[in-house]
N, C-alpha and C positions, 0 to 999 in steps of 0.2 A: 553793261550787262552786269546789272548787280550784282554782287556779292553777300547779301543778304543774308543766308544761310550760315555764313562765317566770318561777318565784319560786327564791330559794336560802337558804343557811343563812345570819347576818350575817356577815357580811365585816368583813375584816379594816381601818382605816384610819390614816393617817399624820394625827399627830398639828400640829393648826396652831400654829404657835411664830410668835412676833412679828409681823413684818409682812411679812401674807402675799400672795404679787404686787403686790408694791411697795405697798401701800394700806394706809394707816394708820387704822383708825378703832376706835373703841368699840363694841362691840356691843350693838343698840337690842332689846328686848324687843318691841317694837313696831312695824310700818309707816308710821303715823301715816296712816291711809290720811282721805279726808276723809268727812261721810256721807253715807247714800245720796240722791241726787239725786231717785230716782222715792220719791217718799214715798205711804206708803198712803191718805193721802185724797186724793190727786193722782191717783193713779192709778183710786180707784172711784169719780170726780168723771168722767171718763172716757165719754164717751155716741158712739156713732155707729146708724146707721137701716139700714145697708145688707144687713140679714138678715131683713128684712123679705119676705113671700111675693110680692110686686110686683117688687123688684130682681133675685129669683131667676128668676121668670115672663121677666123680661124678657131673660134670661140663657141660658136653655134656649130659648127661641125665635131666638137668633141665633146660637146654637149649633148649632140645626136647618138654620140660612141659610145656614154656614159649611159645614156637612156638604154640601151641595150641592156649594159652589163648591171641595170639596177633590175629590170626582165629576169636575172635568173637569180637574185639573192631567196636564199631560205628565209620563212619565218624568226628564227629568232635570230638571225642573223640582221634583222629588218631596223631595231634602236639603236643598235651600233653602224649601222651605215647612216642611220641620219643624223645620230650624233655628229659622227666623223662630216659628212657634209656642212652640219652648221659649224662648226669649228673652221672648217676652211672658209668660210666669209662665202657659200654658196645657196645659201636658203632661198636667195630669192629666183635663182637661175633655174633652182629643181623645187619651187614652189607646190606644184605640181603632183610630181612624183614623191613630196613628205606627207603629203595631205595623203595620199592614197594608202601612203607605211603606215599613216598613224591611222587611217581607218579601218585597216587591216588587221594590227595591233589589236583594236580594242574589237572587231569581231571577232577575232580569236579567245581571246580573253573573256569576253561573255558567251562561245561556246564551249570554253574550256577546253579548247582545243592544244593548246601552249601550257605546260605549268611551270609558268613564271615562278613559283612559290619555290621552287626547288635551288634557285639561285637568286641570291640576292641583288649582284650588279643590274641584271636582267630589268628584274622588278624594282628594284630603286631607279634605274635608266628609263626606264618605261612608263611610272609612274609620272620621273621629270616631265621627262620630254610632251607625255600627253596636257599634264595641267600649264606647259608653257604656251602651249598652242589653243589653247580655252578646252580642252576636253576636262571632263566630267568623271576625271580618276578620280575612285574611292578609295578613302587608306585602308579601308578592309582588306587594302593586296597585303596590309603588312600584318596583317591579324595574326598568319601562320608565323610568325616571327619573334612573336611576343614571348613567348616560352622559349625557345633558344637563345633568345637576350639573356636572359635567368641565368643561363646555362655559362655563356659563355666569359659572365663578367672574372676578371680576375685572370683569364685565362689567355694566354699567349697566340697570338694570332699569326698565320701565314702572308706570305705576300700576296696572294689574293684575296685572303681574310678582309686585308686591309682596302685593296681597292674596291671591294666591295661596300664595305662599312662606310669611303668616305664616298662613294655615289650615294651611299643611302643618306648620308649628313647633307648631302647637295640635294638630297631629294625635300629635306626636314622644310628646307627654302621654300617650299610653295605651298605650306600652312594654312589652314585655313584657324580663326578664331573658333576655339571648342573645339577643337579635334583631340580629343583624350589620346587617340593611339600615336598620331603621327607629333604630340608631347613626350610620348614612352621614346618613340625612337628618335628624335631629338637629343634625351637626355641621353640613352642607351650611346647612340653613334659618338655624341661629342667627348663622355668617358671614357670608352673604348680606344678611341685615337689618339687621348692623351696618357692614358694609362701606358699604350704599349709605341710611344712617340719616340722612345729611342732605341727598337729592337726596327725600325725600319730602315731600308734605304735612305740614303742620301734626299734622292731624286722623290722618293716616296712623299719623306720627310718634309720638303720643299713645299709642293703641290697640299699635303694637310692643312703648312701654316698657313700657306695663301689662299686656302678654300675657309677658313675660319676669318677672317679677316673681309677675304673679296669672294664670297659664293657665288658662281656661274650665272645664277638666275638674278644676280646686281649686278653685273657688269655688264655695256656695251659690247655686244661681241667681235665686232666691228675692230676694236682697240688691240685686240689680242690674234688676232687672222695674220698676221705675220709672222708670230712666234710659231703657231698654230702650225701653218707651211711650213718651217723650218724642224721643226718636232717629227712632222708625217714623212718627212723627207728622209729621214735617216730612219723610218720603220722599212724593214725587210718584208714586210706582206704589203708595201704602200701599189695603189694603182695607179699606174703613171700617167692615164688620161684624166683621170682628177687629178693628179699632181698639178702639171701643166696647165690645166684648166684653172685652179685655183689661183696659180702663179700668174696667168693673163689676166683673171678676170678680176686681181688686187688691183693689179695696174690699170686696167680700164677704168676700174670705178675714181682710183688715184688720183687719173687724169680728169675725171668730173668733177670729184671734189675742187681739182684745182682750178679751175674755168671759172666753178662757184666766187671759189675765194678771192680770184683777180675781177670780178664782176661786184659782189659787196663791196670792193676797198675802191671805186670810181662814180664820188660823192658830188655835186655841184650845187655852192650855194650861193644863195640870192642873201640880200641883207633884211633883215627883220628889227627896223629901228624903235618898234615898243620895246624892245628886250635889253639889259647890262651889253655888252662887249662880249662880255667873257659867256654869255649864253647863246650868241647868235648864229653863232654856228653849228653847235650842238642840236639846236632847234631846229633849222632849217635840215639839217641831216637826217633826223627825226621826220620831219613831215616829209620830206623826198624821198625817204624808203619808205613812209607805212603807204604813203600815195602809190608808190610803184608797185609795193606787195597787191594792195587792192586791184588796179589796173592787172596786173599779173592774173590773179584769180578770176575774175570776172571775165578774163580772154580763155582762161582754162575751162572752163565752167559754162561758157557759154552766157554768161546772165550780162546783157548787155544793156539790157536799164534797170539793173539793180545795182546800187553802187554799195560797197560789202565796206568802205572805209570809217563809216561809224561804229563798225563792230569793234574794229581797230583801236581807234580811236577814242572809243569808251574805254578799250583794256589799259591803253597809257594812261587812262585820266585815274581809273583805280590805283595804280601802280605810283602815280605820281600825290596822292593822297595818303596813302601809306606812309609814302616816303617821308610827306608833312609831317605826321605825327610822330614817324622817328626822331625826324630832325626839332619839333619841339623838346619831346624827351630830353635830347642830351640839349638843346638849350639852357631848358629849366633845370640840368644837373638830377634828374630823377631816373634811378632806375623799378620798371615798371614790372608785375606778379609777371612769373612764366604765362600763363594763360592772355594775360593783355599784349606782352613784347610776341608770343606766335600768333594772336589774332590779327595783326598787321604784320609779321613777316615772312608768314606763308606769301602772302602776296610780293612783298617785297623779294623773294626770291626767284622773281620772273619767271616760275612756273607754269601761274595762269596765264601771261602775256606767251608762253609757247606754245601752250594746249592752245592756246586764239587761232594762232596761225595754223597748229595741224590739222584744229577743224575745219578750218576756213579749205584748208590744201585740201582735204580727202574725203570731206563730208561730199554725197549724192543727194539729190533730189531740189527745192524746191526752197529758194535764200531768205522767205519768209519763217522756213522751219526749224534756222538755226538757233534764235534763240531759245527751241524748244530741245533741240540737240544737245545746248549749252550747258543748258540748266538739268537737264539728264544724267551728264557726268559732272556735278559739282563732287561726289563723295571723291573721285579716281583723282582731279585734277588737286583735289583741296592734299590727300594724303598725298601723293608724289611731291607737290611743292612743298611740304610739310619737310620732308625728307634731303629734297635742294636745302633746305635753310636749316638745318641742325647738321648735316654732312658740311655745308661753309663753315658753321660757326664751332664746328669742331677742328677742322684745318687752320683756323685764322683767329681764334679766340685769343690765343698766346701770346702774338703779335698787339692784337686790339687792347687788351687789357694792359700790356707795356706802353704803348705810347697815347693810350686814356681816348679810344673810339669810343664808339657808339656802342651800345650794351650788345651782348649776344644774349643766349639761350644761356648757357654754362653762368656768366655774370648773375644772370636776374635769377638762377637759383640757386646759387650761392648764397647772395643776399636772401630769396624770400625763405629758402629750408635751412639757413646756418651751415653749411655745408662745406667740405672744401673742394679743391677743382675737381680731385681725382674723382671723388662722389658723384656730381656733377656731368663727368663726362660719362659718366660708366649711366645716369639716368637717362641722357641725352639717349645713348644706346638701344635703351631699353624702348625706350619712345618710335626709335628707328627700327626697329625690330618689330612693334606692335602696328606702326602704318604700311609695314610693306606685308602684314597678316591682312589686313584691308584693302592694298591693291591689287592682293593677288587673289579675293573676292570679286575685286571688278573685274579684273581679267578673265573667270572664268564663266560668269554671269555676261559679258559683251557679246553682242549677238555678231556673226558672221559677217557681216559687211562695216560693224564698228573693230574688226581688230587691227587693221591700218592705223586707225587713231588712238586705239588706247597701246598699242607695243611704240606708239610713237611718243605718246606722253608718259608713258613709263621707261621709255629710254631717257626721257631729261634727267628722272632720278637717278639711271644706272648711270652717265656723262659724270654725274657729282662724286658716285665712290671713287672714279678714274679721276678725277680732277684733285681733288684733295687729301686722297688715299696716305700720301707723304705730307700733308701739310696742306701749305697756301698754294697750290700748281695754278692758279691764276694771276694771282699779282704776282710772286716769285717765279718771272717768265724763263729763267736761265737754268732750273736744275732740272728734274726727270722730267716735265711735262715736254720742254722745250726737243729733249732726245726723240719723245715718243711722238710729236705731232713731224717732227722731220721726216719719222719712218714710216709715217700715216700719210702725209701729205704732198713730199717731196722727193723721196728716194725708191723709185721703183725695184721690185725683186726683179733680179738678173732672169733670164728665162736660159 
């Protein structure tokens, strides 16, 4: 698959001379990463029993019981119950019920049966949920708030005001390019929360601080489910059926992920004599895994006479070509322009490869339509891959600068614009925000049958917000990431 829309010829770049960016170092050919802490024997030793029929039957019973509860939920409460279901990791369990609730919200908005404008919390939450699920919610939902915003500037707020405006701020992360109302809403909500930050209780202040760096639209929801279950358990008005189902579902999904992880760890290697010894194992593992993925997809889709491995091999070829270009820059000790760097780095982010697998796994129809579907989604794939690369660079560039590794977007921009690292980082954040507005547009324009694929692709960008939010969460294994992985994949919730 040719990435002609975003690739270019090998660019010219300036040779690094002497003390680049004021940093003196000897270039090292290894990053000296620590050995993998997740050993094969450790992973294979992990066990869980939550995929047994008894647990699944109990989950189905709880689901049926809660469906009856949902039928009694009043219209004004539907956005809040949908959000609760999402936070508890039950979106797939209640997918049909969630879509029915959102359809109902849209119908009532169109018929003016519910006056959401009276409540900034309900309006903001409804807007965010609708756009996250691909509905064309209009920014006009906030027009009636514009005048009130001017009146509230400089005023102290109540606890309910803070929660509503926090949700308003979260809604602005679903904005599209050129939406003037949303830009005004974003400016107001951010400034209001900043001005009143010291007047908030500590829990709300933490939520505000967290949302400014990690808005819910940019998070992989599953990573937060365990915390949300614990929080919901402490609420006075919790639904015990929903709580038990959330715990049970988390453990069942965790068990499924654990089994997948154990399978991904059983590679068989054969000799590849044409390669250097150091590459033989890696190459054979890649070939074996790629062929297994292709066979699984063909079996699942009943494409018995259609080999999809060429699509995967082309994806890997594009990835390796981009890596070779970056290796050439490194060998020649030259720093490319930011534009040249990103023309390669969005591919080496691995976003296109992950998106290709997602497309093959979720597509319907004939295999000969794959190329057209891939081309139709190039903008979505490009902007999510761009986010992945820039977030990676934000988390790892400091260490890479110190040890003289290959260049990052931050170093390229520092050299190109003659600015400090801090200014370069802020510039990358602006590019990330702009890319997300493009991603939001792709989400809204996706057809119903594309929603699963689109959300999988967007989740690749969300994962990176999780991995790199506290620095290098990928290579530095024994930090915050280790704790989160254990809670996600290894430690079940007590029932």
